[in-house]
C-alpha positions in Angstrom: 25.3 15.0 16.5 25.0 17.9 14.0 23.1 21.1 14.1 20.2 19.7 11.9 19.7 16.7 14.1 19.8 19.0 17.3 17.2 21.3 15.7 15.1 18.4 14.7 15.1 17.1 18.3 14.3 20.5 19.6 11.2 20.6 17.0 9.9 17.4 18.1 10.3 18.0 21.8 8.5 21.3 21.4 5.7 19.7 19.4 5.3 17.1 22.2 5.2 20.0 24.9 2.6 21.9 22.6 0.5 18.7 22.6 0.6 18.4 26.4 -0.2 22.1 27.1 -3.2 21.7 24.6 -4.5 18.9 26.7 -3.9 20.5 29.8 -5.8 23.7 28.6 -8.8 21.7 27.3 -9.0 19.3 30.6 -8.5 22.0 33.1 -11.0 22.3 35.8 -10.6 26.0 36.7 -10.0 29.2 35.0 -6.6 29.8 36.7 -5.5 26.3 35.7 -6.8 27.0 32.2 -5.1 30.3 31.8 -1.6 28.9 32.8 -1.9 26.1 30.5 -3.1 28.4 27.7 -0.2 31.0 28.3 2.2 28.2 28.4 0.9 26.7 24.9 0.8 30.0 23.3 4.7 30.5 24.4 5.5 27.0 23.2 3.7 27.7 19.7 5.8 30.6 19.1 9.2 28.7 20.1 7.9 26.0 17.7 7.3 28.5 15.0 10.7 30.1 15.6 12.4 26.6 15.2 10.6 25.7 12.2 11.4 29.1 10.6 15.2 28.5 11.3 15.1 25.0 10.0 13.1 26.1 6.8 15.6 28.9 6.0 18.5 26.5 6.2 16.6 24.1 3.9 16.3 21.6 6.8 12.6 21.3 6.8 10.7 21.5 3.3 7.1 21.4 2.8 5.3 20.9 -0.7 2.5 23.2 -1.9 -0.7 21.4 -2.2 -1.8 20.9 -5.8 -5.2 22.7 -6.3 -6.6 19.5 -7.8 -5.9 17.5 -4.8 -7.2 20.2 -2.3 -10.5 20.2 -4.4 -10.8 16.5 -4.2 -10.6 16.7 -0.5 -13.1 19.4 -0.3 -15.6 17.7 -2.4 -14.9 14.3 -0.3 -16.0 16.1 3.0 -18.6 18.5 1.6 -21.4 15.9 2.2 -20.3 15.5 5.9 -21.8 18.9 6.8 
């Protein structure tokens, strides 16, 4: 397993953890539980961001810039839903 594969696995795992913590935060029944999940979510999001930045710097995670025409098309599509 090479470094890129390891980083991809770390990123996917961290995203999954963030999803679990988000749902825990939303569904928590007490303020203490909510705060515990919220803190864990915030920390996990920072970890996810650091992994992404390292992968992006190495060219292992590329993203496209959205074309303005496509952005406007989506905006128009959802404008009537408000």
